[in-house]
C-alpha positions, 0 to 999 in steps of 0.5 A, spaced: 493 603 481 498 606 484 498 607 492 504 608 494 509 614 493 515 612 489 510 609 483 511 603 484 504 599 484 502 595 490 499 589 486 506 589 482 510 589 489 507 583 491 506 579 486 515 581 485 515 578 493 511 573 490 516 570 484 522 571 488 521 567 494 519 561 489 525 561 486 528 556 492 521 552 491 523 551 483 530 548 485 528 542 489 527 536 485 521 533 483 523 526 486 528 523 491 535 520 489 535 512 490 542 510 490 545 503 489 546 500 496 538 504 498 536 499 491 541 493 494 538 493 501 531 493 498 532 488 494 535 483 501 528 485 504 524 483 498 528 476 498 528 475 505 521 476 505 519 472 499 523 466 503 519 466 509 513 464 504 511 456 502 511 454 495 504 454 494 502 461 497 498 465 493 503 471 493 502 478 489 507 483 488 507 489 487 513 492 481 516 499 482 512 502 476 506 500 479 504 495 475 502 488 480 503 480 479 498 475 483 501 467 483 506 462 487 513 464 488 518 459 484 525 458 485 530 464 488 536 465 486 541 471 487 538 476 484 532 474 481 526 469 482 521 465 478 514 467 479 508 463 475 502 467 474 495 465 476 492 469 471 496 465 465 500 460 469 506 461 465 513 462 469 516 469 469 523 471 472 523 477 476 530 481 479 527 483 487 529 491 487 523 491 481 519 488 486 516 494 491 511 490 495 510 483 497 503 482 500 499 475 501 493 474 497 488 471 498 485 467 492 478 462 492 477 458 487 468 455 486 462 457 489 462 457 497 469 457 497 469 463 501 470 463 508 465 464 513 466 471 517 459 472 519 460 470 526 463 476 528 458 480 527 453 474 529 455 474 536 456 481 538 449 482 535 446 475 540 451 479 546 446 485 545 440 481 544 442 478 552 444 484 554 437 488 552 432 482 556 437 482 562 436 490 562 428 489 561 427 483 566 430 487 571 426 492 569 419 487 570 421 485 577 422 493 580 
């Protein structure tokens, strides 16, 4: 289907423009470059965050390879720290630079040991019932 007078079709011309405009996108890196200074700064932040927790605090570590571990932190050294896994009760040594995130984990053992948070739903329900009763009482008195 040739619609132009010079012999080039509109479809072919549009595809060539699309191809030429997508060349710079192919040259962009797929992941960002990280320098040694960035890793050192991140390692210092992880060390400081781990230092804030007590020895018996359950933590959840998320690593750079998207795996995670749950347990308690042990001794903190200059570049590594020890971590006791909650699953196997074994002690592992990890580098600070390998940790992506440190989160406080909550672990309860046994039935009935979960905290009760029903009061945050119960109190607004009581308040709504009292307000509805007061409104009904006001309307009855009129």
